[in-house]
Backbone and ligand atoms as CSV (ligand in chain L), in Angstrom:
chain,resi,resn,atom,element,x,y,z
A,1,UNK,N,N,22.839,43.506,32.417
A,1,UNK,CA,C,23.679,43.874,31.239
A,1,UNK,C,C,24.869,43.404,31.277
A,2,UNK,N,N,25.316,42.561,30.307
A,2,UNK,CA,C,26.688,41.929,30.129
A,2,UNK,C,C,26.788,40.669,31.290
A,3,UNK,N,N,25.809,40.185,31.524
A,3,UNK,CA,C,25.474,39.036,32.679
A,3,UNK,C,C,26.822,38.212,32.808
A,4,UNK,N,N,27.242,37.693,31.467
A,4,UNK,CA,C,28.092,36.705,31.452
A,4,UNK,C,C,29.532,37.150,31.988
A,5,UNK,N,N,29.655,38.446,31.846
A,5,UNK,CA,C,30.852,39.078,31.935
A,5,UNK,C,C,31.224,39.391,33.599
A,6,UNK,N,N,29.940,39.236,34.278
A,6,UNK,CA,C,30.022,39.799,35.565
A,6,UNK,C,C,30.694,38.902,36.592
A,7,UNK,N,N,31.715,39.375,37.411
A,7,UNK,CA,C,32.138,38.274,38.500
A,7,UNK,C,C,31.087,38.050,39.469
A,8,UNK,N,N,31.203,37.003,40.191
A,8,UNK,CA,C,30.402,36.651,41.448
A,8,UNK,C,C,30.914,37.744,42.613
A,9,UNK,N,N,32.280,37.869,42.544
A,9,UNK,CA,C,32.837,38.683,43.659
A,9,UNK,C,C,33.848,39.314,43.023
A,10,UNK,N,N,33.932,40.779,43.555
A,10,UNK,CA,C,34.965,41.764,43.020
A,10,UNK,C,C,35.850,42.026,44.390
A,11,UNK,N,N,37.094,41.971,44.378
A,11,UNK,CA,C,37.816,42.343,45.430
A,11,UNK,C,C,39.156,43.036,45.031
A,12,UNK,N,N,39.688,43.702,45.881
A,12,UNK,CA,C,41.174,44.610,45.581
A,12,UNK,C,C,42.205,43.536,44.961
A,13,UNK,N,N,42.459,42.471,45.965
A,13,UNK,CA,C,43.615,41.569,45.366
A,13,UNK,C,C,43.291,40.082,46.075
A,14,UNK,N,N,44.204,39.308,45.671
A,14,UNK,CA,C,44.111,37.904,46.118
A,14,UNK,C,C,44.073,37.957,47.659
A,15,UNK,N,N,44.588,38.909,48.148
A,15,UNK,CA,C,45.064,38.820,49.786
A,15,UNK,C,C,43.414,39.197,50.553
A,16,UNK,N,N,42.601,39.615,49.752
A,16,UNK,CA,C,41.289,40.009,50.210
A,16,UNK,C,C,40.394,38.783,50.091
A,17,UNK,N,N,40.801,37.622,49.743
A,17,UNK,CA,C,40.247,36.325,49.489
A,17,UNK,C,C,40.475,35.548,50.938
A,18,UNK,N,N,39.598,35.338,51.771
A,18,UNK,CA,C,39.878,34.398,52.829
A,18,UNK,C,C,39.580,32.814,52.421
A,19,UNK,N,N,40.748,32.434,52.356
A,19,UNK,CA,C,40.847,30.946,51.746
A,19,UNK,C,C,40.082,30.250,52.770
A,20,UNK,N,N,40.453,30.259,53.992
A,20,UNK,CA,C,39.679,29.309,54.890
A,20,UNK,C,C,38.272,29.312,54.748
A,21,UNK,N,N,37.615,30.482,54.790
A,21,UNK,CA,C,36.177,30.593,54.620
A,21,UNK,C,C,35.560,30.101,53.263
A,22,UNK,N,N,36.555,30.415,52.386
A,22,UNK,CA,C,36.183,30.021,50.819
A,22,UNK,C,C,36.094,28.574,50.835
A,23,UNK,N,N,36.817,27.787,51.557
A,23,UNK,CA,C,36.755,26.257,51.666
A,23,UNK,C,C,35.500,25.825,52.394
A,24,UNK,N,N,35.573,26.611,53.544
A,24,UNK,CA,C,34.425,26.206,54.557
A,24,UNK,C,C,33.127,26.674,54.059
A,25,UNK,N,N,32.826,27.754,53.556
A,25,UNK,CA,C,31.528,28.356,53.148
A,25,UNK,C,C,31.189,28.015,51.951
A,26,UNK,N,N,31.932,28.059,50.845
A,26,UNK,CA,C,31.654,27.748,49.388
A,26,UNK,C,C,31.985,26.476,48.997
A,27,UNK,N,N,32.680,25.636,49.909
A,27,UNK,CA,C,33.047,24.271,49.717
A,27,UNK,C,C,33.930,24.292,48.408
A,28,UNK,N,N,34.817,25.072,48.407
A,28,UNK,CA,C,35.836,25.368,47.325
A,28,UNK,C,C,37.004,24.316,47.524
A,29,UNK,N,N,37.428,23.511,46.421
A,29,UNK,CA,C,38.438,22.619,46.541
A,29,UNK,C,C,39.636,23.008,45.659
A,30,UNK,N,N,39.335,23.767,44.654
A,30,UNK,CA,C,40.296,24.049,43.445
A,30,UNK,C,C,40.306,25.454,43.224
A,31,UNK,N,N,41.397,25.994,42.718
A,31,UNK,CA,C,41.386,27.483,42.338
A,31,UNK,C,C,42.308,27.381,41.148
A,32,UNK,N,N,41.578,28.004,40.105
A,32,UNK,CA,C,42.159,28.276,38.850
A,32,UNK,C,C,42.631,29.688,38.891
A,33,UNK,N,N,43.904,30.174,38.780
A,33,UNK,CA,C,44.158,31.598,38.931
A,33,UNK,C,C,45.146,31.944,37.850
A,34,UNK,N,N,44.833,33.174,37.425
A,34,UNK,CA,C,45.523,33.641,36.189
A,34,UNK,C,C,46.964,34.118,36.701
A,35,UNK,N,N,47.905,34.578,35.899
A,35,UNK,CA,C,49.079,34.870,36.318
A,35,UNK,C,C,49.306,36.318,36.253
A,36,UNK,N,N,49.318,37.069,35.106
A,36,UNK,CA,C,49.756,38.392,34.974
A,36,UNK,C,C,48.663,39.377,35.510
A,37,UNK,N,N,49.222,40.229,36.179
A,37,UNK,CA,C,48.401,41.285,37.069
A,37,UNK,C,C,47.457,40.803,38.035
A,38,UNK,N,N,47.377,39.372,38.125
A,38,UNK,CA,C,46.736,38.812,39.355
A,38,UNK,C,C,47.515,38.219,40.322
A,39,UNK,N,N,48.585,37.589,39.871
A,39,UNK,CA,C,49.690,37.108,40.947
A,39,UNK,C,C,51.062,37.741,40.803
A,40,UNK,N,N,51.444,38.215,39.754
A,40,UNK,CA,C,52.580,39.167,39.614
A,40,UNK,C,C,52.194,40.219,38.465
A,41,UNK,N,N,53.053,41.368,38.555
A,41,UNK,CA,C,52.742,42.677,37.791
A,41,UNK,C,C,53.090,42.138,36.488
A,42,UNK,N,N,52.302,42.640,35.462
A,42,UNK,CA,C,52.539,42.363,33.965
A,42,UNK,C,C,53.962,42.918,33.671
A,43,UNK,N,N,54.759,42.207,32.854
A,43,UNK,CA,C,55.983,42.862,32.414
A,43,UNK,C,C,57.086,42.811,33.286
A,44,UNK,N,N,56.755,42.513,34.519
A,44,UNK,CA,C,57.802,42.580,35.659
A,44,UNK,C,C,58.500,41.179,35.937
A,45,UNK,N,N,59.704,41.092,36.490
A,45,UNK,CA,C,60.439,39.920,36.481
A,45,UNK,C,C,60.562,39.548,37.911
A,46,UNK,N,N,59.649,40.112,38.896
A,46,UNK,CA,C,59.854,39.536,40.330
A,46,UNK,C,C,58.480,39.044,40.795
A,47,UNK,N,N,58.719,38.436,42.034
A,47,UNK,CA,C,57.434,38.147,42.810
A,47,UNK,C,C,57.451,38.359,44.141
A,48,UNK,N,N,56.219,38.841,44.530
A,48,UNK,CA,C,56.124,39.422,46.042
A,48,UNK,C,C,56.194,38.067,46.870
A,49,UNK,N,N,57.029,38.185,48.020
A,49,UNK,CA,C,56.832,37.033,48.920
A,49,UNK,C,C,55.417,36.976,49.468
A,50,UNK,N,N,54.634,37.819,49.492
A,50,UNK,CA,C,53.277,37.668,49.922
A,50,UNK,C,C,52.355,36.617,49.046
A,51,UNK,N,N,52.833,36.720,47.774
A,51,UNK,CA,C,52.070,35.813,46.918
A,51,UNK,C,C,52.612,34.258,47.015
A,52,UNK,N,N,53.932,34.148,47.424
A,52,UNK,CA,C,54.277,32.902,47.801
A,52,UNK,C,C,53.901,32.397,49.154
A,53,UNK,N,N,53.777,33.326,50.060
A,53,UNK,CA,C,53.048,32.841,51.147
A,53,UNK,C,C,51.502,32.463,51.151
A,54,UNK,N,N,50.835,33.224,50.091
A,54,UNK,CA,C,49.552,33.062,49.913
A,54,UNK,C,C,49.240,31.593,49.340
A,55,UNK,N,N,50.155,31.292,48.372
A,55,UNK,CA,C,50.006,29.886,47.883
A,55,UNK,C,C,50.462,28.894,48.929
A,56,UNK,N,N,51.146,29.158,49.861
A,56,UNK,CA,C,51.688,28.166,50.826
A,56,UNK,C,C,50.466,27.980,51.767
A,57,UNK,N,N,49.656,29.102,52.113
A,57,UNK,CA,C,48.447,28.922,52.889
A,57,UNK,C,C,47.341,28.166,52.259
A,58,UNK,N,N,47.228,28.354,50.977
A,58,UNK,CA,C,46.242,27.584,50.286
A,58,UNK,C,C,46.584,25.976,50.321
A,59,UNK,N,N,47.647,25.789,50.137
A,59,UNK,CA,C,48.149,24.412,50.186
A,59,UNK,C,C,47.996,23.851,51.597
A,60,UNK,N,N,48.449,24.504,52.434
A,60,UNK,CA,C,48.209,24.038,53.809
A,60,UNK,C,C,46.805,23.673,54.247
A,61,UNK,N,N,45.792,24.516,53.398
A,61,UNK,CA,C,44.315,24.377,53.498
A,61,UNK,C,C,43.859,23.175,52.642
A,62,UNK,N,N,44.911,22.551,51.734
A,62,UNK,CA,C,44.478,21.617,51.075
A,62,UNK,C,C,43.643,21.899,49.949
A,63,UNK,N,N,43.851,23.307,49.554
A,63,UNK,CA,C,43.154,23.759,48.363
A,63,UNK,C,C,44.094,23.683,47.203
A,64,UNK,N,N,43.696,23.103,46.136
A,64,UNK,CA,C,44.556,22.903,44.977
A,64,UNK,C,C,44.661,23.942,44.124
A,65,UNK,N,N,45.716,24.378,43.525
A,65,UNK,CA,C,45.845,25.396,42.602
A,65,UNK,C,C,46.443,25.123,41.375
A,66,UNK,N,N,45.939,25.845,40.154
A,66,UNK,CA,C,46.472,25.557,38.907
A,66,UNK,C,C,46.513,27.138,38.354
A,67,UNK,N,N,47.594,27.373,37.742
A,67,UNK,CA,C,47.706,28.664,37.068
A,67,UNK,C,C,47.165,28.420,35.701
A,68,UNK,N,N,46.385,29.364,35.239
A,68,UNK,CA,C,45.852,29.263,33.751
A,68,UNK,C,C,46.171,30.430,33.213
A,69,UNK,N,N,47.151,30.656,32.193
A,69,UNK,CA,C,47.409,32.008,31.761
A,69,UNK,C,C,47.348,31.908,30.153
A,70,UNK,N,N,47.139,33.148,29.780
A,70,UNK,CA,C,47.481,33.440,28.131
A,70,UNK,C,C,48.789,33.827,27.954
A,71,UNK,N,N,49.533,33.891,28.708
A,71,UNK,CA,C,50.987,34.529,28.621
A,71,UNK,C,C,52.078,33.476,28.137
A,72,UNK,N,N,53.111,33.728,27.336
A,72,UNK,CA,C,53.915,32.687,27.037
A,72,UNK,C,C,54.437,31.625,28.012
A,73,UNK,N,N,54.476,30.576,27.475
A,73,UNK,CA,C,54.725,29.421,28.291
A,73,UNK,C,C,55.882,29.601,29.228
A,74,UNK,N,N,56.997,30.109,28.809
A,74,UNK,CA,C,58.395,30.262,29.672
A,74,UNK,C,C,58.173,30.965,30.710
A,75,UNK,N,N,57.351,32.111,30.538
A,75,UNK,CA,C,57.081,33.091,31.755
A,75,UNK,C,C,56.350,32.254,32.791
A,76,UNK,N,N,55.269,31.578,32.342
A,76,UNK,CA,C,54.481,31.078,33.246
A,76,UNK,C,C,55.181,29.815,33.954
A,77,UNK,N,N,55.790,29.070,33.090
A,77,UNK,CA,C,56.511,27.995,33.732
A,77,UNK,C,C,57.596,28.418,34.748
A,78,UNK,N,N,58.236,29.620,34.481
A,78,UNK,CA,C,59.112,30.207,35.502
A,78,UNK,C,C,58.364,30.335,36.956
A,79,UNK,N,N,57.246,31.009,36.836
A,79,UNK,CA,C,56.542,31.597,38.213
A,79,UNK,C,C,55.894,30.241,38.805
A,80,UNK,N,N,55.269,29.310,37.652
A,80,UNK,CA,C,54.932,27.783,38.229
A,80,UNK,C,C,55.847,27.053,39.083
A,81,UNK,N,N,57.223,27.179,38.672
A,81,UNK,CA,C,58.314,26.457,39.353
A,81,UNK,C,C,58.465,27.158,40.638
A,82,UNK,N,N,58.628,28.473,40.748
A,82,UNK,CA,C,58.952,29.214,42.037
A,82,UNK,C,C,57.793,28.727,42.941
A,83,UNK,N,N,56.558,28.724,42.450
A,83,UNK,CA,C,55.286,28.618,43.508
A,83,UNK,C,C,55.076,26.985,43.529
A,84,UNK,N,N,55.657,26.374,42.918
A,84,UNK,CA,C,55.387,24.753,42.730
A,84,UNK,C,C,54.006,24.474,42.490
A,85,UNK,N,N,53.646,24.866,41.323
A,85,UNK,CA,C,52.230,24.862,40.989
A,85,UNK,C,C,52.083,24.375,39.519
A,86,UNK,N,N,51.169,23.522,39.313
A,86,UNK,CA,C,50.959,23.133,37.870
A,86,UNK,C,C,50.336,24.222,37.094
A,87,UNK,N,N,50.628,24.197,35.776
A,87,UNK,CA,C,50.007,25.264,34.974
A,87,UNK,C,C,49.419,24.912,33.566
A,88,UNK,N,N,48.698,25.532,33.116
A,88,UNK,CA,C,48.301,25.511,31.558
A,88,UNK,C,C,48.473,26.783,30.959
A,89,UNK,N,N,49.213,26.854,29.804
A,89,UNK,CA,C,49.358,28.198,29.346
A,89,UNK,C,C,49.358,28.028,27.829
A,90,UNK,N,N,48.087,28.378,27.321
A,90,UNK,CA,C,48.039,28.424,25.888
A,90,UNK,C,C,47.047,29.641,25.634
A,91,UNK,N,N,47.133,30.256,24.436
A,91,UNK,CA,C,46.534,31.514,24.335
A,91,UNK,C,C,44.956,31.302,23.935
A,92,UNK,N,N,44.258,30.591,25.015
A,92,UNK,CA,C,43.000,29.897,24.893
A,92,UNK,C,C,41.945,30.618,25.493
A,93,UNK,N,N,42.341,31.611,26.574
A,93,UNK,CA,C,41.326,31.999,27.429
A,93,UNK,C,C,40.762,33.218,26.467
A,94,UNK,N,N,39.382,33.338,26.511
A,94,UNK,CA,C,38.413,32.719,27.321
A,94,UNK,C,C,37.641,31.408,27.141
A,95,UNK,N,N,38.546,30.673,25.932
A,95,UNK,CA,C,37.797,29.709,25.546
A,95,UNK,C,C,37.488,28.433,26.569
A,96,UNK,N,N,36.605,27.728,26.538
A,96,UNK,CA,C,36.457,26.741,27.591
A,96,UNK,C,C,37.567,25.697,27.819
A,97,UNK,N,N,38.182,25.517,26.814
A,97,UNK,CA,C,39.319,24.514,26.856
A,97,UNK,C,C,40.324,24.757,27.888
A,98,UNK,N,N,40.648,25.855,27.998
A,98,UNK,CA,C,41.813,26.452,29.058
A,98,UNK,C,C,41.207,26.080,30.426
A,99,UNK,N,N,40.008,26.349,30.628
A,99,UNK,CA,C,39.316,26.004,32.096
A,99,UNK,C,C,39.312,24.556,32.284
A,100,UNK,N,N,38.783,24.114,31.195
A,100,UNK,CA,C,38.639,22.460,31.247
A,100,UNK,C,C,39.862,21.768,31.380
A,101,UNK,N,N,40.968,22.169,30.904
A,101,UNK,CA,C,42.146,21.704,31.229
A,101,UNK,C,C,42.643,21.805,32.692
A,102,UNK,N,N,42.381,23.258,33.090
A,102,UNK,CA,C,42.636,23.648,34.522
A,102,UNK,C,C,41.846,22.670,35.386
A,103,UNK,N,N,40.586,22.279,35.158
A,103,UNK,CA,C,39.885,21.490,36.070
A,103,UNK,C,C,40.446,19.989,36.071
A,104,UNK,N,N,40.915,19.563,34.834
A,104,UNK,CA,C,41.394,18.297,34.826
A,104,UNK,C,C,42.611,18.058,35.579
A,105,UNK,N,N,43.522,19.303,35.622
A,105,UNK,CA,C,44.791,19.331,36.354
A,105,UNK,C,C,44.573,19.197,37.805
A,106,UNK,N,N,43.216,20.034,38.253
A,106,UNK,CA,C,43.072,20.082,39.543
A,106,UNK,C,C,42.286,18.882,40.031
A,107,UNK,N,N,41.633,18.073,39.210
A,107,UNK,CA,C,40.740,16.930,39.338
A,107,UNK,C,C,39.754,17.424,40.319
A,108,UNK,N,N,39.040,18.550,40.222
A,108,UNK,CA,C,38.028,19.145,40.806
A,108,UNK,C,C,36.712,19.254,40.089
A,109,UNK,N,N,35.610,19.442,40.599
A,109,UNK,CA,C,34.171,19.685,40.171
A,109,UNK,C,C,33.969,21.082,39.757
A,110,UNK,N,N,33.211,21.417,38.806
A,110,UNK,CA,C,32.950,22.774,38.443
A,110,UNK,C,C,32.371,23.575,39.758
A,111,UNK,N,N,31.481,22.858,40.502
A,111,UNK,CA,C,30.918,23.637,41.714
A,111,UNK,C,C,31.986,23.661,42.972
A,112,UNK,N,N,33.095,23.081,42.842
A,112,UNK,CA,C,33.985,23.309,43.960
A,112,UNK,C,C,35.518,23.941,43.536
A,113,UNK,N,N,35.226,24.668,42.353
A,113,UNK,CA,C,36.337,25.209,41.846
A,113,UNK,C,C,36.021,26.921,41.527
A,114,UNK,N,N,37.162,27.582,41.974
A,114,UNK,CA,C,36.960,29.003,41.795
A,114,UNK,C,C,37.949,29.500,40.789
A,115,UNK,N,N,37.586,30.669,39.840
A,115,UNK,CA,C,38.521,31.155,38.919
A,115,UNK,C,C,38.749,32.645,39.585
A,116,UNK,N,N,40.188,32.790,39.555
A,116,UNK,CA,C,40.603,34.130,40.094
A,116,UNK,C,C,41.420,34.760,38.974
A,117,UNK,N,N,40.827,36.140,38.517
A,117,UNK,CA,C,41.658,36.641,37.525
A,117,UNK,C,C,41.343,38.272,37.536
A,118,UNK,N,N,42.124,38.943,36.527
A,118,UNK,CA,C,41.894,40.402,36.809
A,118,UNK,C,C,41.222,40.990,35.396
A,119,UNK,N,N,40.755,39.995,34.509
A,119,UNK,CA,C,40.054,40.369,33.389
A,119,UNK,C,C,38.708,39.811,33.030
A,120,UNK,N,N,37.830,40.786,32.816
A,120,UNK,CA,C,36.411,40.155,32.766
A,120,UNK,C,C,36.155,39.382,31.316
A,121,UNK,N,N,36.979,39.815,30.166
A,121,UNK,CA,C,36.854,39.074,29.003
A,121,UNK,C,C,37.568,37.824,28.841
A,122,UNK,N,N,38.364,37.571,29.709
A,122,UNK,CA,C,39.165,36.230,29.791
A,122,UNK,C,C,38.760,35.500,31.018
A,123,UNK,N,N,39.259,35.669,32.055
A,123,UNK,CA,C,38.962,35.075,33.242
A,123,UNK,C,C,37.714,34.874,33.635
A,124,UNK,N,N,36.974,36.102,33.637
A,124,UNK,CA,C,35.602,36.080,34.347
A,124,UNK,C,C,34.572,35.297,33.216
A,125,UNK,N,N,34.815,35.843,31.960
A,125,UNK,CA,C,33.797,35.100,30.849
A,125,UNK,C,C,34.095,33.639,30.629
A,126,UNK,N,N,35.223,33.287,30.783
A,126,UNK,CA,C,35.594,31.811,30.498
A,126,UNK,C,C,34.995,31.068,31.811
A,127,UNK,N,N,35.129,31.635,33.037
A,127,UNK,CA,C,34.591,30.883,34.222
A,127,UNK,C,C,33.264,30.960,34.250
A,128,UNK,N,N,32.536,31.965,34.062
A,128,UNK,CA,C,31.202,31.933,34.184
A,128,UNK,C,C,30.736,30.980,32.932
A,129,UNK,N,N,31.170,30.850,31.781
A,129,UNK,CA,C,30.516,30.089,30.708
A,129,UNK,C,C,30.525,28.750,31.355
A,130,UNK,N,N,31.510,28.216,32.142
A,130,UNK,CA,C,31.361,26.903,32.604
A,130,UNK,C,C,30.856,26.723,34.040
A,131,UNK,N,N,30.253,27.719,34.498
A,131,UNK,CA,C,29.647,27.940,35.634
A,131,UNK,C,C,30.440,27.776,36.884
A,132,UNK,N,N,31.771,28.199,36.924
A,132,UNK,CA,C,32.630,28.102,38.028
A,132,UNK,C,C,32.433,29.450,38.608
A,133,UNK,N,N,32.805,29.351,39.849
A,133,UNK,CA,C,32.680,30.686,40.885
A,133,UNK,C,C,33.722,31.574,40.636
A,134,UNK,N,N,33.259,32.741,40.130
A,134,UNK,CA,C,34.437,33.886,39.522
A,134,UNK,C,C,34.551,34.973,40.411
A,135,UNK,N,N,35.837,35.235,40.672
A,135,UNK,CA,C,36.441,36.266,41.518
A,135,UNK,C,C,37.232,37.263,40.555
A,136,UNK,N,N,36.841,38.485,40.719
A,136,UNK,CA,C,37.537,39.499,39.770
A,136,UNK,C,C,38.483,40.224,40.859
A,137,UNK,N,N,39.743,40.505,40.433
A,137,UNK,CA,C,40.619,41.201,41.379
A,137,UNK,C,C,41.075,42.648,40.413
A,138,UNK,N,N,41.621,43.737,41.197
A,138,UNK,CA,C,41.887,44.732,40.361
A,138,UNK,C,C,43.453,44.507,39.884
A,139,UNK,N,N,43.592,44.648,38.543
A,139,UNK,CA,C,44.985,44.347,38.129
A,139,UNK,C,C,46.164,45.057,39.107
A,140,UNK,N,N,47.170,44.472,39.147
A,140,UNK,CA,C,48.298,44.800,40.030
A,140,UNK,C,C,48.772,46.061,39.626
A,141,UNK,N,N,49.190,46.205,38.183
A,141,UNK,CA,C,49.529,47.373,37.550
A,141,UNK,C,C,48.556,47.820,36.522
A,142,UNK,N,N,48.624,48.990,36.036
A,142,UNK,CA,C,47.825,49.427,35.022
A,142,UNK,C,C,48.278,49.075,33.670
A,143,UNK,N,N,49.573,48.707,33.596
A,143,UNK,CA,C,49.946,48.429,32.324
A,143,UNK,C,C,49.670,46.998,31.921
A,144,UNK,N,N,49.778,46.786,30.506
A,144,UNK,CA,C,49.491,45.218,30.090
A,144,UNK,C,C,49.904,45.372,28.542
A,145,UNK,N,N,49.931,44.280,27.993
A,145,UNK,CA,C,50.213,44.218,26.617
A,145,UNK,C,C,49.464,44.813,25.747
A,146,UNK,N,N,50.116,45.394,24.771
A,146,UNK,CA,C,49.586,46.547,23.972
A,146,UNK,C,C,48.329,46.051,23.174
A,147,UNK,N,N,48.430,44.847,22.858
A,147,UNK,CA,C,47.247,44.341,21.943
A,147,UNK,C,C,45.916,44.418,22.895
A,148,UNK,N,N,45.978,44.400,24.125
A,148,UNK,CA,C,44.818,44.359,25.106
A,148,UNK,C,C,44.128,45.813,25.414
A,149,UNK,N,N,44.626,46.689,24.955
A,149,UNK,CA,C,44.370,47.962,25.196
A,149,UNK,C,C,43.019,48.393,24.660
A,150,UNK,N,N,42.278,47.955,23.726
A,150,UNK,CA,C,40.795,48.397,23.427
A,150,UNK,C,C,40.200,47.646,24.623
A,151,UNK,N,N,40.348,46.308,24.753
A,151,UNK,CA,C,39.881,45.524,25.577
A,151,UNK,C,C,39.809,46.117,26.897
A,152,UNK,N,N,40.766,46.456,27.456
A,152,UNK,CA,C,41.035,47.091,28.752
A,152,UNK,C,C,40.249,48.380,29.033
A,153,UNK,N,N,40.103,49.183,27.863
A,153,UNK,CA,C,39.222,50.447,28.056
A,153,UNK,C,C,37.779,49.805,28.184
A,154,UNK,N,N,37.425,49.197,27.448
A,154,UNK,CA,C,36.023,48.637,27.411
A,154,UNK,C,C,35.675,48.000,28.756
A,155,UNK,N,N,36.625,47.407,29.305
A,155,UNK,CA,C,36.611,46.655,30.589
A,155,UNK,C,C,36.407,47.826,31.634
A,156,UNK,N,N,37.151,48.705,31.645
A,156,UNK,CA,C,37.069,49.649,32.693
A,156,UNK,C,C,35.607,50.455,32.568
A,157,UNK,N,N,35.241,50.531,31.283
A,157,UNK,CA,C,33.859,51.452,31.135
A,157,UNK,C,C,32.742,50.663,31.935
A,158,UNK,N,N,32.756,49.032,31.465
A,158,UNK,CA,C,31.798,48.265,32.098
A,158,UNK,C,C,31.890,48.112,33.517
A,159,UNK,N,N,33.008,48.048,34.101
A,159,UNK,CA,C,33.183,47.916,35.551
A,159,UNK,C,C,32.649,49.178,36.363
A,160,UNK,N,N,32.940,50.354,35.753
A,160,UNK,CA,C,32.563,51.708,36.565
A,160,UNK,C,C,31.148,51.691,36.261
A,161,UNK,N,N,30.444,51.103,35.049
A,161,UNK,CA,C,29.091,51.163,35.053
A,161,UNK,C,C,28.387,50.476,36.106
A,162,UNK,N,N,28.807,49.211,36.177
A,162,UNK,CA,C,28.379,48.425,37.158
A,162,UNK,C,C,28.382,49.034,38.677
A,163,UNK,N,N,29.657,49.480,39.004
A,163,UNK,CA,C,29.767,50.058,40.303
A,163,UNK,C,C,28.807,51.191,40.467
A,164,UNK,N,N,28.617,51.952,39.574
A,164,UNK,CA,C,27.758,53.272,39.712
A,164,UNK,C,C,26.499,52.712,39.968
A,165,UNK,N,N,25.836,51.752,39.284
A,165,UNK,CA,C,24.679,51.369,39.286
A,165,UNK,C,C,24.382,50.462,40.520
A,166,UNK,N,N,25.418,49.972,41.076
A,166,UNK,CA,C,25.299,49.111,42.244
A,166,UNK,C,C,25.097,47.605,41.899
A,167,UNK,N,N,25.528,47.466,40.373
A,167,UNK,CA,C,25.273,45.897,40.063
A,167,UNK,C,C,26.379,44.968,40.692
A,168,UNK,N,N,27.488,45.491,40.788
A,168,UNK,CA,C,28.615,44.879,41.589
A,168,UNK,C,C,29.131,45.867,42.603
A,169,UNK,N,N,29.662,45.497,43.688
A,169,UNK,CA,C,30.454,46.371,44.450
A,169,UNK,C,C,31.886,45.594,44.870
A,170,UNK,N,N,32.789,46.420,45.244
A,170,UNK,CA,C,33.977,45.960,45.385
A,170,UNK,C,C,34.011,45.598,46.915
A,171,UNK,N,N,34.283,44.501,47.301
A,171,UNK,CA,C,34.123,43.856,48.705
A,171,UNK,C,C,35.384,44.752,49.725
A,172,UNK,N,N,35.083,45.376,50.567
A,172,UNK,CA,C,36.193,45.779,51.505
A,172,UNK,C,C,36.450,44.777,52.538
A,173,UNK,N,N,37.673,44.734,52.840
A,173,UNK,CA,C,38.279,44.064,53.912
A,173,UNK,C,C,38.327,42.424,53.287
A,174,UNK,N,N,38.091,41.697,53.942
A,174,UNK,CA,C,38.298,40.139,53.554
A,174,UNK,C,C,37.203,39.663,53.278
A,175,UNK,N,N,36.997,38.803,52.049
A,175,UNK,CA,C,35.678,38.007,51.560
A,175,UNK,C,C,36.116,36.597,51.795
A,176,UNK,N,N,35.120,35.609,51.939
A,176,UNK,CA,C,33.729,36.084,52.324
A,176,UNK,C,C,33.744,36.520,53.681
L,1,MG,MG,MG,45.630,38.819,33.920
């Protein structure tokens, strides 16, 4: 059920993703990553040093990263600058155009690109549609834009249904 919404992998946070192995075992070269509640807490104006280090580590491994976000451009621009990353921010997720632009910026092929995000209706749906490798993370905080409330509720129901049936499981420790 809801196959198109299902992430390939479900982890607690970006820190549970072993970038070295991702590159070596999955032949990944590019990362399309969501901003709010994936890299930074929604509505907050601070960034964790750990995120900065995570991006540095990815760069050291020659993984290319692009932020693709539905959040207003100014906010995305600010964090993209801090992290020194390219970004694409138009309210287009889950439409393919967002991810296609991400791929263009990264200059990577679909089969060597991963999408990391906290929402199945935007990040995962969009990534799966283009057959990118999709990784779902738990949102950093439980709050989100008011308009996403119905979607968030449905999302929680679907994820707990999957977990109960063993359709997906949350990877413990580092993946892969
Ligand atoms: Mg998000």
